[in-house]
C-alpha positions as CSV (number, residue, x, y, z in Angstrom):
1,M,-0.1,-0.1,-0.2
2,A,1.1,3.4,-0.9
3,K,2.0,5.5,2.5
4,S,0.0,8.8,2.9
5,N,2.0,12.0,2.6
6,S,-1.1,13.6,4.3
7,R,1.1,14.8,7.5
8,C,3.2,17.2,5.4
9,E,0.4,18.7,3.4
10,L,-0.1,22.5,3.3
11,V,-3.5,24.6,2.9
12,T,-3.8,28.2,2.2
13,V,-5.8,30.3,4.6
14,R,-6.9,33.8,4.5
15,I,-6.4,35.8,7.7
16,P,-8.5,38.7,8.8
17,N,-7.7,42.4,7.7
18,M,-6.5,43.8,10.9
19,F,-5.6,47.4,9.7
20,V,-9.0,48.7,10.5
21,S,-10.8,51.0,13.0
22,F,-7.7,52.9,14.9
23,L,-5.2,50.4,13.6
24,A,-5.6,52.0,10.2
25,D,-3.6,54.8,11.1
26,P,0.0,54.5,10.2
27,P,2.5,54.0,13.2
28,R,4.8,56.8,14.6
29,V,8.3,55.5,15.1
30,N,10.7,56.8,18.0
31,P,13.6,58.7,16.2
32,N,16.2,56.9,18.2
33,Y,15.1,53.3,17.0
34,G,18.4,52.5,14.8
35,R,21.0,53.6,17.6
36,V,19.2,52.2,20.5
37,K,18.3,48.9,18.9
38,A,22.0,48.0,18.2
39,E,23.0,49.2,21.8
40,S,20.5,47.1,23.4
41,E,20.8,44.2,21.5
42,A,24.9,44.0,21.9
43,W,24.3,44.5,25.5
44,I,22.0,41.7,26.2
45,S,23.8,39.3,24.2
46,D,27.1,40.0,25.8
47,F,25.3,40.4,29.2
48,C,23.8,36.8,28.8
49,S,27.0,35.4,26.8
50,F,24.4,34.5,23.8
51,D,26.2,32.6,21.1
52,K,26.0,34.0,17.6
53,K,22.9,32.0,16.8
54,M,21.0,33.5,19.6
55,S,22.2,37.0,19.0
56,K,20.8,36.9,15.3
57,I,17.7,35.6,16.6
58,I,17.1,38.8,18.9
59,S,18.4,41.0,16.0
60,K,15.8,39.5,13.5
61,C,13.2,39.4,16.0
62,D,13.9,43.2,16.0
63,F,11.8,44.2,19.4
64,S,13.2,47.4,19.4
65,Y,10.9,48.5,16.3
66,F,7.7,47.2,18.5
67,I,8.8,49.7,21.2
68,A,9.7,52.3,18.6
69,I,6.2,52.4,17.9
70,A,4.7,51.7,21.4
71,A,6.8,54.4,22.8
72,P,7.4,56.9,20.0
73,E,8.0,59.9,22.2
74,A,10.4,58.5,24.9
75,A,13.5,60.0,25.5
76,P,16.6,58.1,24.6
77,E,17.1,56.5,28.3
78,E,13.7,55.6,28.9
79,Y,13.6,54.1,25.1
80,R,16.4,52.2,25.7
81,T,15.1,50.4,28.9
82,L,11.8,49.5,27.2
83,C,14.2,47.9,24.2
84,D,16.0,45.9,27.0
85,W,12.8,44.8,28.4
86,G,11.8,43.6,25.3
87,N,14.9,41.5,24.2
88,W,14.6,40.4,27.4
89,V,11.0,39.1,27.4
90,F,11.2,36.9,24.2
91,P,14.4,34.5,25.2
92,Y,12.8,34.3,28.7
93,D,9.2,33.6,27.3
94,D,10.4,31.1,25.0
95,M,11.6,28.9,28.1
96,F,7.9,28.4,28.8
97,D,6.8,28.2,25.3
98,N,8.9,25.8,23.5
99,G,11.9,25.5,26.0
100,D,13.3,23.3,28.5
101,L,10.3,24.5,31.0
102,R,7.4,24.0,28.9
103,D,6.2,20.9,30.7
104,K,8.1,21.2,34.1
105,P,5.7,23.2,36.6
106,Q,8.2,22.8,39.6
107,A,11.1,23.9,37.7
108,A,9.1,26.9,36.0
109,A,7.9,28.1,39.4
110,M,11.4,28.3,40.7
111,V,12.3,30.5,37.6
112,L,9.4,32.7,38.0
113,D,9.5,33.1,41.6
114,S,13.4,34.1,41.3
115,L,12.2,36.5,38.6
116,M,9.5,38.2,41.1
117,C,11.4,38.3,44.4
118,P,12.9,41.8,43.8
119,M,9.5,43.2,42.9
120,N,7.2,41.3,45.3
121,K,9.6,40.5,48.2
122,P,11.6,43.5,48.5
123,Q,12.5,42.9,52.2
124,I,14.0,39.5,51.3
125,W,15.5,41.0,48.3
126,Q,17.2,43.7,50.4
127,Q,18.6,41.0,52.6
128,T,20.1,39.2,49.7
129,T,23.7,39.2,49.6
130,E,25.7,40.1,46.7
131,A,27.0,36.5,46.0
132,A,23.5,35.3,46.1
133,R,22.4,37.8,43.8
134,E,25.4,37.0,41.2
135,E,24.3,33.2,41.5
136,R,20.9,34.1,39.8
137,L,20.4,33.3,35.7
138,P,21.8,36.1,33.8
139,I,18.4,36.3,31.6
140,I,16.9,37.2,35.4
141,K,19.5,39.5,36.2
142,V,18.9,41.6,32.8
143,H,15.5,42.3,34.3
144,D,16.7,43.0,37.4
145,T,18.6,46.0,35.9
146,V,15.2,47.2,34.1
147,W,13.1,46.9,37.3
148,E,16.0,49.3,39.0
149,R,15.7,51.7,36.2
150,V,11.9,51.7,36.5
151,Q,12.2,52.2,40.3
152,K,14.5,55.1,39.8
153,G,12.3,56.9,36.9
154,S,8.9,56.7,38.0
155,P,6.5,57.3,41.0
156,E,5.4,54.5,43.4
157,G,1.9,54.0,41.4
158,V,3.5,53.2,38.0
159,Q,6.1,50.7,40.0
160,K,3.3,49.2,41.7
161,R,1.3,48.6,38.4
162,F,4.2,47.2,36.8
163,A,5.1,44.8,39.5
164,K,1.6,43.8,39.4
165,A,1.6,43.3,35.7
166,M,4.7,41.1,36.2
167,A,3.1,39.0,38.8
168,D,0.1,38.3,36.5
169,Y,2.5,37.4,33.5
170,C,4.4,34.8,35.9
171,A,1.0,33.2,37.0
172,G,0.0,32.9,33.6
173,A,3.2,31.4,32.1
174,L,3.2,29.0,35.0
175,M,-0.9,28.1,34.3
176,Q,0.6,27.5,30.6
177,V,3.0,25.2,31.8
178,E,0.8,23.2,34.1
179,D,-1.8,22.9,31.4
180,L,0.4,21.4,28.8
181,S,2.0,19.1,31.6
182,A,-1.6,18.0,32.6
183,H,-2.8,18.1,28.9
184,N,-6.0,20.2,29.8
185,A,-8.4,20.9,27.0
186,V,-9.7,24.2,27.1
187,S,-12.0,26.3,24.6
188,P,-10.8,29.4,22.8
189,E,-12.6,31.9,25.0
190,E,-11.0,29.9,28.1
191,M,-7.5,30.0,26.5
192,L,-7.9,33.8,25.5
193,K,-8.3,34.2,29.5
194,R,-5.0,32.3,30.0
195,R,-3.3,34.2,27.3
196,Q,-4.3,37.7,28.7
197,L,-1.9,36.8,31.3
198,S,1.0,34.6,29.8
199,A,1.4,36.7,26.7
200,G,3.0,39.3,28.7
201,V,1.0,42.3,27.2
202,S,-0.1,44.2,30.7
203,P,3.8,45.2,31.7
204,L,3.9,47.5,28.6
205,F,1.2,49.7,29.6
206,P,3.1,50.8,33.2
207,L,6.3,50.8,31.1
208,V,4.8,53.3,28.5
209,E,3.8,55.4,31.6
210,Y,7.6,55.4,32.6
211,A,8.8,55.8,29.3
212,H,6.4,59.1,28.6
213,R,6.8,60.2,32.1
214,L,3.0,60.3,32.9
215,R,1.5,61.4,36.0
216,I,-1.8,59.9,36.6
217,P,-3.6,59.3,40.0
218,D,-4.0,55.8,41.1
219,H,-7.9,56.2,41.1
220,V,-8.2,56.7,37.5
221,F,-6.9,53.1,36.8
222,E,-10.0,51.9,39.0
223,H,-12.5,53.5,36.6
224,P,-14.6,50.8,34.6
225,A,-13.7,52.8,31.4
226,I,-9.6,52.5,31.7
227,Q,-10.1,49.0,32.8
228,E,-12.1,48.1,29.8
229,V,-9.5,49.9,27.6
230,E,-6.7,48.0,29.0
231,Q,-8.6,44.7,28.6
232,L,-9.2,45.4,25.0
233,G,-5.6,46.5,24.5
234,I,-4.4,42.9,25.9
235,D,-7.1,41.1,23.8
236,F,-6.1,43.1,20.6
237,V,-2.5,42.0,21.1
238,V,-3.2,38.4,21.9
239,I,-5.6,37.8,19.2
240,T,-3.5,39.4,16.7
241,N,-0.4,37.5,17.7
242,D,-1.8,34.3,17.7
243,I,-3.1,34.5,14.3
244,L,0.2,35.9,13.0
245,S,2.2,33.5,15.0
246,Y,0.3,30.3,14.4
247,A,2.0,29.2,11.3
248,K,5.3,29.2,13.4
249,E,4.1,27.5,16.6
250,E,2.5,24.8,14.8
251,G,5.8,24.0,13.2
252,E,7.0,23.6,16.9
253,S,3.8,21.9,18.3
254,V,2.9,25.0,20.4
255,P,-0.6,24.3,21.5
256,H,-1.3,27.0,23.5
257,N,-2.5,29.4,20.7
258,L,-6.2,30.5,20.0
259,V,-6.1,29.2,16.2
260,A,-4.7,25.7,17.4
261,V,-7.3,25.5,20.1
262,A,-10.2,26.3,17.8
263,R,-8.9,23.6,15.4
264,M,-8.4,21.1,18.5
265,R,-12.2,21.7,19.0
266,G,-13.1,20.4,15.6
267,L,-12.8,23.4,13.1
268,G,-10.9,23.2,9.9
269,A,-7.8,25.8,9.0
270,Q,-9.9,28.6,7.5
271,E,-12.8,28.0,9.8
272,A,-10.5,28.1,12.8
273,F,-8.7,31.5,11.4
274,D,-12.3,33.0,10.9
275,Y,-13.6,32.0,14.1
276,I,-10.4,33.8,16.0
277,G,-11.1,36.5,13.5
278,N,-14.8,37.1,14.4
279,M,-13.4,37.4,18.0
280,L,-11.2,40.1,17.0
281,D,-14.0,42.1,15.0
282,S,-16.2,42.0,18.2
283,R,-14.0,44.1,20.0
284,Y,-13.7,47.2,17.5
285,E,-17.0,48.6,18.8
286,R,-16.3,47.9,22.4
287,W,-13.1,50.1,22.1
288,K,-14.8,53.0,20.7
289,K,-17.6,53.0,23.5
290,A,-14.7,52.7,26.1
291,T,-12.7,55.6,24.7
292,N,-15.8,57.6,24.6
293,A,-16.8,56.7,28.4
294,V,-13.6,58.1,29.6
295,P,-14.8,60.6,32.1
296,D,-13.5,64.4,32.9
297,W,-10.7,64.3,35.6
298,G,-9.8,68.2,34.9
299,E,-7.3,69.5,32.3
300,D,-4.2,68.4,33.9
301,V,-5.2,64.8,34.5
302,N,-7.0,64.6,30.8
303,G,-4.0,65.4,29.1
304,H,-2.0,62.4,30.5
305,V,-4.9,60.0,30.5
306,A,-5.3,60.7,26.9
307,K,-1.6,60.2,26.5
308,Y,-2.0,56.5,28.4
309,I,-4.9,55.5,26.1
310,R,-2.7,56.8,23.0
311,G,0.0,54.6,24.6
312,I,-2.4,51.2,24.8
313,A,-3.4,52.0,21.0
314,D,0.4,52.3,20.2
315,V,1.1,49.1,21.6
316,V,-1.6,47.4,19.6
317,R,-0.3,49.1,16.7
318,A,3.3,48.0,17.5
319,N,2.2,44.6,17.6
320,L,0.5,44.3,14.3
321,N,3.1,46.4,12.4
322,W,6.0,44.7,14.1
323,S,4.5,41.3,13.5
324,F,4.7,41.7,9.8
325,K,8.0,43.4,9.7
326,S,9.8,41.3,12.1
327,E,10.9,37.7,11.2
328,R,10.0,36.1,14.2
329,Y,6.7,34.7,13.0
330,L,6.6,35.1,9.5
331,G,10.2,34.6,8.4
332,P,11.0,37.0,5.4
333,N,7.6,36.5,4.1
334,G,5.9,39.2,6.2
335,A,5.5,41.7,3.5
336,T,4.0,39.2,1.3
337,V,1.5,38.0,3.7
338,R,0.5,41.3,4.7
339,Q,0.0,42.4,1.0
340,T,-1.9,39.1,-0.2
341,G,-3.6,38.3,3.2
342,Y,-2.9,34.7,2.7
343,L,-0.9,32.3,4.8
344,Q,0.2,28.7,4.7
345,V,-0.5,26.2,7.4
346,M,-0.5,22.4,7.7
347,R,-3.7,20.8,7.1
348,Y,-2.8,18.2,9.7
349,P,-0.2,19.7,12.5
350,D,1.5,17.7,15.0
351,F,-0.9,19.0,18.0
352,L,-3.9,17.4,16.0
353,R,-2.3,14.0,15.6
354,S,-1.2,13.7,19.0
355,R,-4.3,14.7,20.4
356,Y,-6.2,12.3,17.8
357,S,-3.6,9.8,17.3
358,L,-6.0,6.8,16.9
359,Y,-8.3,8.7,14.6
360,W,-5.4,9.7,12.5
361,E,-4.0,5.9,12.3
362,V,-7.5,4.7,11.2
363,Y,-7.8,7.6,8.6
364,E,-4.4,6.8,7.1
365,L,-5.1,3.1,7.0
366,V,-8.7,4.0,5.1
367,L,-6.8,6.4,2.9
368,S,-3.9,3.9,1.9
369,V,-6.6,1.2,1.2
370,F,-8.8,3.4,-0.7
371,Q,-5.7,4.8,-2.9
372,D,-4.6,0.9,-3.4
373,L,-8.3,0.1,-4.6
374,K,-8.3,3.0,-6.6
375,K,-5.2,2.1,-8.3
376,R,-6.6,-1.7,-8.9
377,W,-9.8,-0.2,-10.2
378,L,-7.9,2.0,-12.7
379,A,-5.8,-1.1,-13.8
380,T,-8.8,-3.1,-14.5
381,W,-10.7,-0.2,-16.3
382,A,-7.5,0.1,-18.3
383,W,-7.4,-3.5,-19.2
384,G,-11.1,-3.9,-20.1
385,G,-10.8,-1.1,-22.2
């Protein structure tokens, strides 16, 4: 019998148009982008003793471009801090996505707790000896320097919001590892709730506060309209990210992706992209209503709040534009995918086959039998003719 090659088959899907609503506006880019990008990438590669391969990955990832759009008005010093955080977050996050910690909850918890110690256990951190601090992983010590700079350059409220956002990110990353370890099955809506934490979007909002030197009273962040804007900002980034990163992540058998989850719930490739695209579309009107519902806090506060909301919009805009320009998700094909709106994905990715391994064995057996019978029938027909 002929062996089926269905496991390698690709299909073409159309992705939703995401340059709509407030995202139709072209991005502003920080004028310090080129110089600071080179400085930040060289610094983290040297600090962590990355090899040439890893240094090249960071350069191609080009998160400094993301930050250049997210914080277009940041001064060089603050812009550099955000670039260092961005160049840190991807190699750190990859440990939990597709690295050594992806299915090891206990080891992951120890690494995450080590990262958070300076932020959520300041008394213990102050008592930690220099020798003990030096023993920490280099990638964690990178973040220590970012936290020190945020502490020096921002008021207490910004520091607290950043620390809480980082704690949420760590909790989400650990939940992701636990889900993979336990083979937990969730719906796209449930996965979105998990990804709202593990995607690491929310720390960018207080970082933009820091970078643009905003001074917003703490009570403003308790207002439902501001909380809705923040939530929608996270959702826009997560949903867009999972649409554009899906092709890369299916090749790595990464199941914690909204499109992957939709496919594991029984949807075909195009149906899954359409379903997640509808999740995105449903949020544009909510964004408009939320921004229109922001109250009047007085002229001084209003100006800073407007810049904060613009900052959240710029984070969303940064993620969208960067995803096509960077080679992290689409390789060298970003411009083509953006122009055509089409993307090639696997018809039967590994995460589907592992989830329904018995189904695929039966399917391929039946397909092989059918192909064998078809050949015999054609041979008989030709002979009879």
